[in-house]
C-alpha positions in Angstrom: 0.2 -0.1 0.0 1.0 3.5 -0.6 2.4 5.6 2.3 2.4 9.3 3.0 3.6 10.9 6.4 2.4 14.3 7.0 2.0 16.8 10.0 -0.4 19.1 10.8 1.2 22.4 12.1 -0.4 25.8 12.6 -0.9 28.4 15.8 -2.9 28.1 18.4 -6.7 27.7 17.9 -6.2 27.8 14.0 -7.9 24.4 14.0 -5.7 21.5 13.2 -7.5 18.9 15.9 -10.5 20.2 14.3 -9.5 19.5 11.0 -8.0 16.4 11.9 -11.7 15.1 13.3 -12.9 15.7 9.9 -10.4 13.9 8.0 -11.1 10.9 10.5 -14.9 11.5 9.7 -15.0 11.5 6.0 -12.1 8.8 5.4 -14.8 6.2 7.1 -12.2 5.8 10.1 -15.4 5.6 12.0 -18.4 3.5 11.5 -21.8 4.9 11.0 -23.2 5.9 14.2 -20.3 5.8 16.2 -20.2 7.9 19.3 -17.0 9.9 18.8 -16.0 13.3 21.1 -15.3 16.5 19.7 -11.7 17.1 19.3 -11.3 13.3 19.2 -7.5 13.6 19.3 -7.2 15.7 22.4 -7.4 12.4 24.7 -6.5 13.6 28.0 -8.3 15.6 30.8 -6.3 18.8 30.8 -6.7 19.2 26.8 -10.0 18.8 26.9 -10.4 21.3 29.7 -8.5 24.1 28.1 -9.4 23.0 24.4 -5.7 23.1 23.5 -3.4 20.0 22.3 -0.1 19.3 24.5 0.7 16.3 23.3 1.5 15.4 19.8 -0.4 12.1 18.6 -0.5 10.0 15.5 -3.2 8.7 13.3 -3.8 7.3 10.2 -6.7 7.2 7.6 -7.0 5.4 4.2 -7.7 7.3 1.0 -8.3 5.6 -2.1 -6.0 3.0 -1.5 -3.1 5.1 0.3 -2.7 5.1 3.8 -1.9 8.5 5.4 -0.5 8.7 8.6 -1.2 12.2 10.4 0.5 13.5 13.3 -1.5 16.2 15.3 0.8 19.0 16.9 0.3 21.2 19.5 0.4 25.1 18.7 2.1 26.6 22.1 5.6 27.3 21.9 5.9 25.8 25.4 5.1 22.5 24.0 7.5 23.1 21.0 9.9 20.2 22.1 6.9 17.9 21.0 6.8 19.4 17.5 10.6 19.5 17.1 11.1 15.6 17.5 7.7 15.3 15.4 8.7 16.5 12.4 11.6 14.4 11.5 9.3 11.5 11.1 7.1 13.2 8.2 7.5 13.8 4.7 5.5 16.7 4.2 3.6 19.7 6.6 -0.1 21.0 6.2 0.3 24.4 7.2 -2.9 25.8 8.5 -3.3 29.8 8.6 -6.4 31.4 10.4 -7.7 33.5 7.3 -8.8 36.5 9.7 -5.3 36.7 11.7 -3.1 35.4 9.1 0.5 33.7 10.2 1.2 34.3 14.1 4.4 33.7 16.0 3.7 30.0 16.6 3.1 29.6 13.0 6.6 31.0 12.1 8.3 29.3 15.0 7.1 25.8 13.8 7.4 27.0 9.9 11.2 27.5 10.2 11.7 24.1 11.8 10.1 22.3 8.9 11.6 24.4 6.3 15.1 23.4 7.8 14.4 19.9 7.3 13.4 20.5 3.8 9.8 19.7 4.0 7.7 21.0 1.3 4.0 22.8 3.1 0.9 22.5 1.7 -1.1 25.8 3.0 -4.6 25.6 4.0 -6.2 29.1 4.7 -8.7 27.8 7.3 -12.1 29.3 8.6 -12.5 31.4 5.4 -16.3 31.3 6.1 -15.6 33.9 9.2 -17.1 37.1 8.4 -13.4 38.9 9.1 -11.7 36.5 6.9 -9.3 37.9 4.5 -7.7 35.0 2.9 -5.7 36.7 0.0 -4.2 39.0 2.5 -3.2 35.8 5.1 -1.8 33.9 2.0 0.5 37.0 0.9 1.5 37.2 4.5 2.3 33.6 4.6 4.6 34.0 1.2 6.7 36.6 3.0 7.1 34.7 6.1 8.7 31.8 3.8 10.9 34.2 2.2 11.9 35.6 5.5 12.7 32.0 6.9 15.0 31.7 3.7 12.7 29.1 1.9 14.2 27.5 -1.3 12.5 28.0 -4.6 10.9 24.6 -4.2 9.2 25.5 -0.9 8.1 28.9 -2.2 6.2 26.8 -5.1 3.6 25.8 -2.2 0.0 24.4 -3.2 -2.6 26.6 -1.3 -6.5 25.5 -0.4 -9.4 27.2 1.2 -11.0 25.5 3.8 -13.3 25.6 7.0 -12.5 23.0 9.1 -15.7 22.9 11.4 -17.4 22.7 8.4 -15.6 20.0 6.7 -14.5 21.2 3.2 -11.3 22.4 1.4 -11.4 23.7 -2.3 -8.9 24.8 -4.5 -10.6 28.4 -5.0 -12.6 30.2 -3.0 -15.9 29.6 -4.8 -15.4 25.8 -5.0 -18.4 23.4 -4.1 -17.7 23.6 -0.6 -18.7 19.6 0.0 -16.0 17.8 1.5 -12.2 17.3 2.0 -11.4 15.4 -1.1 -9.6 18.3 -2.5 -7.0 18.3 0.6 -6.7 14.5 0.5 -5.9 14.7 -3.3 -3.3 17.3 -2.8 -1.6 15.3 0.0 -1.2 12.3 -2.1 0.0 14.4 -5.0 2.2 16.8 -3.3 3.7 14.8 -0.5 6.3 12.3 -1.5 6.0 8.7 -0.6 8.7 8.0 2.2 12.7 7.7 0.9 13.0 5.1 3.6 11.0 2.5 1.2 14.3 2.0 -1.2 16.0 0.9 2.1 13.6 -2.1 2.9 16.1 -4.7 2.2 18.6 -3.2 4.8 19.0 -4.3 8.7 16.1 -2.9 10.7 16.8 0.9 12.0 14.5 3.2 13.7 14.7 6.3 15.5 12.5 6.9 18.6 10.6 10.1 18.9 8.0 9.7 21.7 7.6 7.7 24.7 4.4 6.7 26.7 3.6 3.8 28.8 1.0 1.5 28.5 -0.6 -0.4 31.7 -0.5 -3.6 29.9 2.7 -3.1 27.6 5.0 -1.2 29.8 7.2 1.0 28.0 6.1 2.0 24.3 8.1 3.9 22.0 7.1 5.5 18.6 9.0 6.5 15.5 9.1 6.2 11.7 11.2 2.9 10.4 14.2 4.2 8.6 15.1 0.7 7.2 14.2 -3.0 6.9 11.2 -5.0 8.3 10.1 -6.1 11.5 8.1 -8.7 13.3 7.3 -9.3 16.8 9.4 -11.6 18.7 12.5 -10.3 16.7 15.5 -9.3 19.1 16.8 -5.6 18.6 19.2 -3.3 20.4 19.2 0.3 21.4 22.0 2.7 21.0 22.2 6.0 22.3 23.2 9.1 20.5 26.8 8.9 21.0 26.7 4.9 19.8 26.7 3.5 23.1 24.3 0.4 23.7 21.9 0.8 25.9 20.2 -2.7 26.3 19.2 -5.4 24.0 15.4 -6.6 24.1 12.8 -8.8 22.4 9.9 -6.9 20.5 6.9 -8.2 22.3 4.3 -6.0 20.3 4.5 -4.2 17.1 1.4 -1.7 16.9 0.6 0.7 13.9 -2.1 3.5 14.1 -5.5 2.6 12.5 -7.9 5.5 13.1 -8.0 6.6 16.6 -6.9 3.2 18.0 -3.6 1.4 17.9 -3.5 -2.3 16.5 -1.1 -5.1 16.7 0.3 -5.9 13.2 2.0 -8.6 11.4 5.0 -6.4 10.1 6.1 -3.1 10.4 8.0 -1.8 7.1 10.4 0.9 6.1 8.5 4.2 6.2 5.6 3.5 8.2 5.4 5.2 11.9 4.7 2.3 14.4 5.0 1.7 18.1 7.3 -1.0 19.7 6.9 -2.4 22.9 9.2 -4.5 25.2 12.1 -2.2 26.0 13.2 -1.6 29.6 15.5 1.6 29.6 15.4 2.6 25.7 14.3 6.4 25.4 13.6 9.3 23.2 16.3 9.9 20.3 17.5 6.7 21.1 18.3 4.4 17.9 16.2 0.8 18.0 18.1 -1.7 15.3 19.1 -4.8 14.4 22.3 -6.3 16.4 24.3 -5.7 13.5 24.0 -2.2 13.5 26.6 0.0 15.3 26.0 3.5 13.9 23.1 5.2 15.5 21.0 7.6 13.7 21.4 11.5 14.1 18.5 13.0 16.1 17.4 16.3 15.8 18.9 18.9 18.5 16.3 20.4 20.7 15.8 24.2 21.8 17.4 24.8 24.9 14.9 25.5 28.2 14.5 29.4 29.0 13.0 29.3 32.3 13.6 27.7 35.6 11.1 26.7 38.6 12.0 25.2 41.8 9.9 22.3 43.0 9.9 21.7 46.9 8.3 19.5 49.5 5.2 21.2 50.7 6.5 21.9 54.4 3.3 24.5 55.4 1.4 23.6 58.7 -1.1 22.4 56.4 1.1 19.9 54.8 0.0 16.2 54.4 -3.8 16.6 55.0 -4.8 16.7 51.2 -2.5 14.7 49.3 -1.2 11.2 49.5 2.5 11.9 47.8 4.4 14.2 49.9 7.7 13.0 50.1 10.9 14.5 48.3 11.7 10.9 47.1 8.4 10.4 45.4 8.6 13.9 43.7 11.9 13.2 42.3 10.8 10.0 40.6 8.1 11.6 39.5 9.9 14.7 37.8 12.7 12.2 36.3 9.6 10.3 34.6 8.5 13.4 33.1 12.0 14.8 32.1 12.3 11.1 30.2 9.3 11.6 28.4 9.6 15.4 27.6 12.9 16.2 26.2 12.1 19.7 26.6 12.3 19.7 30.4 15.6 19.4 32.7 15.7 18.4 36.0 18.5 19.2 38.7 18.7 18.2 42.4 19.6 21.4 44.8 22.1 21.2 47.3 19.5 20.6 50.3 18.1 17.6 48.5 14.6 18.3 49.3 13.9 20.9 46.1 14.5 20.6 42.4 14.9 22.7 39.8 13.2 22.1 36.6 13.7 24.0 33.7 11.4 24.3 30.7 9.9 26.4 27.7 7.5 28.7 29.7 5.1 29.1 32.5 2.1 27.4 30.6 4.4 23.9 30.1 5.0 24.4 34.2 1.6 24.7 34.9 0.5 21.8 32.7 3.1 19.9 34.7 2.0 20.9 38.2 -1.7 20.6 37.2 -0.8 16.8 36.2 0.9 16.3 39.5 -1.7 17.4 42.0 -4.0 15.4 40.2 -1.9 12.2 41.0 -2.1 13.4 44.7 1.2 15.4 45.0 1.6 18.2 47.5 4.3 20.8 46.1 5.5 24.2 46.9 6.6 26.1 43.9 9.0 29.1 43.5 8.7 32.0 41.2 10.1 31.2 37.7 13.5 32.6 37.0 15.3 32.8 33.6 17.9 30.7 32.5 21.2 32.7 31.7 24.4 31.8 30.0 27.7 33.3 29.9 29.7 33.8 26.7 33.0 35.3 26.4 32.3 37.0 30.1 29.2 38.5 28.9 25.8 37.6 30.7 23.1 36.7 28.3 19.5 36.2 29.0 16.2 34.8 26.5 14.5 37.4 24.5 11.2 36.8 23.4 9.3 38.0 20.2 5.8 39.0 21.2 2.7 39.7 18.7 0.0 41.4 20.5 -3.0 42.2 18.5 -5.3 45.1 20.9 -7.7 47.6 20.4 -6.4 50.8 19.0 -7.4 52.7 22.1 -5.4 50.4 24.1 -2.2 50.6 22.3 -0.5 53.3 24.0 -0.7 51.4 27.7 0.5 48.3 26.3 3.6 49.8 24.5 4.1 52.1 27.5 4.5 48.8 29.5 6.5 46.5 27.7 9.1 49.3 26.4 9.5 50.9 29.7 10.1 49.1 32.9 9.9 45.4 31.2 13.0 46.7 28.8 11.3 45.5 25.4 12.2 46.8 21.9 9.7 47.6 19.6 9.8 46.1 16.2 6.8 46.6 14.2 3.5 48.3 14.4 0.4 48.1 12.0 -3.1 48.3 12.0 -4.7 44.7 11.8 -8.3 45.9 10.4 -11.6 46.6 12.3 -10.0 48.9 14.9 -7.2 46.6 16.1 -3.6 47.4 15.7 -0.8 44.6 15.5 2.5 45.4 17.9 5.5 43.3 17.4 8.5 43.6 20.0 11.0 41.9 21.4 11.0 41.7 25.3 13.2 39.8 27.9 11.7 36.6 29.3 12.0 38.0 32.8 9.8 41.2 31.7 6.8 38.9 30.7 6.9 36.7 33.7 3.6 37.8 35.7 2.4 40.4 32.8 -0.3 38.5 31.1 -2.5 39.2 34.0 -1.7 42.7 34.0 -1.8 42.8 30.3 -5.4 41.7 30.2 -6.4 44.3 32.8 -4.9 46.9 30.7 -6.8 45.8 27.3 -10.4 45.3 29.3 -9.7 41.3 28.1 -9.9 42.1 24.6 -5.9 41.9 24.0 -4.4 38.7 22.6 -0.4 38.2 23.4 1.2 35.6 21.5 5.2 35.0 22.5 8.1 32.6 20.9 11.7 32.2 21.8 13.6 34.9 19.8 17.5 34.4 20.8 19.9 35.3 23.5 20.8 39.1 24.1 23.1 40.8 26.7 21.3 41.1 30.2 19.2 44.3 30.0 19.6 45.1 33.8 16.9 45.0 36.9 13.4 44.7 35.9 11.1 45.7 38.8 8.5 43.1 39.8 5.1 43.4 41.7 4.5 47.1 42.7 1.4 46.0 45.6 2.4 44.8 49.0 0.4 41.6 50.3 -1.8 40.9 53.3 -0.3 38.1 55.6 -2.1 36.3 58.1 -0.7 36.6 61.6 -2.7 33.6 63.2 -3.7 30.0 62.3 -7.0 28.7 62.3 -10.4 29.1 60.4 -10.8 32.7 58.7 -13.9 34.6 60.0 -16.4 36.7 57.5 -16.4 39.5 60.1 -12.8 40.2 60.2 -12.6 39.5 56.6 -15.3 42.2 56.1 -13.0 44.8 58.4 -10.3 44.4 56.1 -11.9 44.6 52.9 -10.9 48.4 52.8 -7.2 47.2 53.1 -7.3 45.5 49.7 -8.6 42.5 47.6 -8.7 39.3 49.1 -7.7 36.0 48.1 -9.8 33.9 50.5 -13.4 33.7 51.6 -14.7 32.8 54.9 -14.5 29.4 56.7 -11.2 28.9 55.0 -8.3 27.3 56.9 -5.3 29.8 57.3 -1.8 29.7 59.1 0.6 32.2 60.2 2.6 33.5 57.0 0.0 32.5 54.6 -1.0 35.3 52.1 -4.7 35.9 52.1 -5.1 39.0 50.2 -3.3 42.0 48.2 -2.7 45.3 49.9 -3.9 48.3 48.4 -0.3 49.9 49.2 3.1 48.6 48.4 4.2 47.3 51.7 3.2 43.9 53.3 0.7 44.2 56.0 0.3 41.5 58.7 -3.5 41.2 59.6 -5.7 38.9 61.6 -8.6 37.2 59.7 -9.6 35.1 62.8 -10.8 38.4 65.0 -14.6 37.6 65.5 -17.3 40.3 66.9 -17.5 40.8 70.7 -20.5 40.1 71.8 -22.4 41.3 74.8 -25.9 41.2 76.7 -26.6 44.7 76.1 -28.4 45.4 72.8 -26.2 47.9 70.8 -27.4 51.2 69.9 -27.2 50.7 66.0 -28.5 47.6 64.6 -26.0 45.0 63.6 -24.7 45.5 60.0 -24.9 42.1 57.9 -22.0 41.2 56.8 -21.8 41.1 53.1 -18.3 40.0 51.7 -17.2 41.1 48.1 -16.0 38.0 46.3 -12.5 36.8 46.6 -10.0 36.7 43.8 -9.5 32.8 42.6 -6.5 32.5 41.1 -5.5 30.0 38.3 -2.2 27.6 39.0 -0.7 30.0 36.2 -1.6 33.1 37.5 -0.3 32.2 41.0 2.9 31.0 39.8 3.1 34.5 37.9 2.1 36.4 40.8 4.1 35.4 43.7 7.6 37.4 44.5 11.0 36.2 45.2 10.3 35.5 48.7 7.0 33.7 48.1 5.7 30.2 47.1 2.7 28.7 45.8 1.5 25.9 47.8 -0.1 23.3 45.5 -2.5 20.4 46.8 -5.0 18.4 45.1 -7.7 20.4 46.5 -6.4 23.9 47.0 -3.7 26.2 45.5 -2.7 28.7 48.8 0.0 31.3 48.5 2.6 31.9 51.0 5.8 33.6 52.5 8.8 31.3 52.0 9.3 32.2 56.0 6.4 31.8 57.8 7.7 33.4 61.0 7.7 37.2 60.8 11.0 37.6 63.0 12.5 35.4 60.3 11.2 37.3 57.5 12.5 40.4 59.1 16.3 38.9 59.7 16.2 37.7 56.1 15.2 41.2 54.7 18.0 42.9 56.8 20.7 40.2 55.3 19.1 40.9 51.7 19.4 44.4 52.2 
C-alpha cells in the first residue's frame, strides 16, 4: 500500500485538531453512528478542559488505496519540544493559517523548523467562512513569511487550499463546491512524496524513537518511523544512545500501528511506516532501535534549550499532608525524572539540600500543565517564582529574549507599548493596523519582563487583547526589571477565617480567601492596596455582650475573593513567596512563615 506521512502544524486555535476530526470522519475511520467526542485527538483531561493540544499524537486514515499517517501537533511554543521531534518522522506538512488572523508567531516558529528539514508545505487557509476573513491577505503574508525564513524555490512554490475545518470542506478556489475534504486528500497524495525509506527495505532494521509513553499492559512503548528494514514481533533488537553506546538488548513483544483513533497490533512493520514498539526496559527518546548487526546510531534532531527554571519543593506548610497522598521528596523526584525522560524539553536538577528540585522548561504554561498533572495524581508541592536561565559567553551575561506579537484595540495601544518598552525593557520592532479597529504590535522583550505580565495585560486591554510569544534568541543582560508593585496581606494567626474579620479588612485591599477557610501564620490572604506588606488577623470575631447595641447589627456582605488559576498564582508571587499546591487547593505563602525570620532575612538581603 502507498504511504504518506504528514504533520499538521499551526498557531494555537487555528483549527488543527478540528480538521483532523473531519479527516477521520470523511475517510471512514469511524463506523456509521459511532459516538465520537469533539476534538477526538485531545485525549487527556487537561487538553479537553483547556481546549488545547499538549502532546503530539498520531493517527492514520486510508484514502483511495493510500495510507496517510497524520500527526496532530500542539500550537503553543511551550510545547515546541513535541513539534521539533515529530517533524523528523514526516515527509510533508500541512500548514494551517487562520484566514482572519494570518500567520502568527507560532506559525513562524514551527514553519522555520519544517523548512530547515527541507519539507515542502501545503498551505490551508482555514476559517474562510468567518465574516472578517481575508484569505488573499493571509496568503500574501504566508509567502512573505516563507521568504523571510529563507525558504528555497521549491518550498516557495507551495500549493494552497481554502477550507473550513468545522464545516468539513476544502477547495482549490474560494468559490468551489464546498462539499468535502477530498481536494485536501488528493493534494496530500499528489504533493507529499512517498517515504524515501521504502528504498531501504532490504537493509537491516533501524528506527529512531521520537515519543515515549507507557501502557498499563505493555509497559514502555516507543513510537517512531522505520528508517530501514522490516520487523516482526518476537525479533531481538538493540538500543543505541546518541553517541553510539549500547543501552540494552531486548525482544520486541508487540508491533503496533495507528489505525484511526486506536493502535492495533500488526504482523510486520515496513520501512517508512510510523509504528510503536513494546518490550524495551531502558530505551528512551532519541535512541536508535536497530538490528544487532547495526553499529551506527541515527542522527537525532537537536532540541531548543529551556528558558525558565522553577523550583519544586516539598510542601512544608502547617497544612501539609492533609489533602495529598504523595508528599515525600523521594516520590516527587521519581515523578519529575519520569517526566524529563518522556518530555525532552524539560530538564531536572537536584538542589544542594536535596528537598527541592530545579525544573527547567520552555514557559509558564508548560510548567503549569506539569504541576496540574502532578496535583491530580495526589502530589503536594511548593513552587517558587520562575527565574530565567542565563548564559555566559565571552565573559558577557546573556538572557533569553522573546518575540511578542500583540493584537489589541487601538485605544489601548498606548498603555501596552508603555508597559513593554518601559520598565519591562522591551524593544518595538513593528506596529501596523490589523483591521477592524485593532493594531498589531511586534516587540522583542526579555523573558524576565514577561513573567507575570499576562494578567496585567488583560487588565490594561479590558480582556480584549491577544498576546502570543515565541523564543527569539539570546541577548546581553538588560539590567534590573521591577517586580510586583503592590504589597500583600499576611495572616498573623492560624485557624479558620471569619467573615466579620474579612469584612473589616476589605478596605485594606483585595482578598484571595473567603470565610471559613483554613489559614496559617505567614499565609498570604490578599493583596494590600499599598506597596508594603501588612500583617493582619483574619480570625477576629465580633465581641458579643448581653447589652443591645444602639445601632442595628450590620449584615456582613463580603466581596467575592479573587481566585487565581495555577499559572496566575505562579506568575503573581515575588521572590520571597511560594505557591502551595495540593490536590484540592492553591494557596500563596511567604517563604519564611515566622515574622521574625522574615525581618532577619530582609535585613540580610538589604
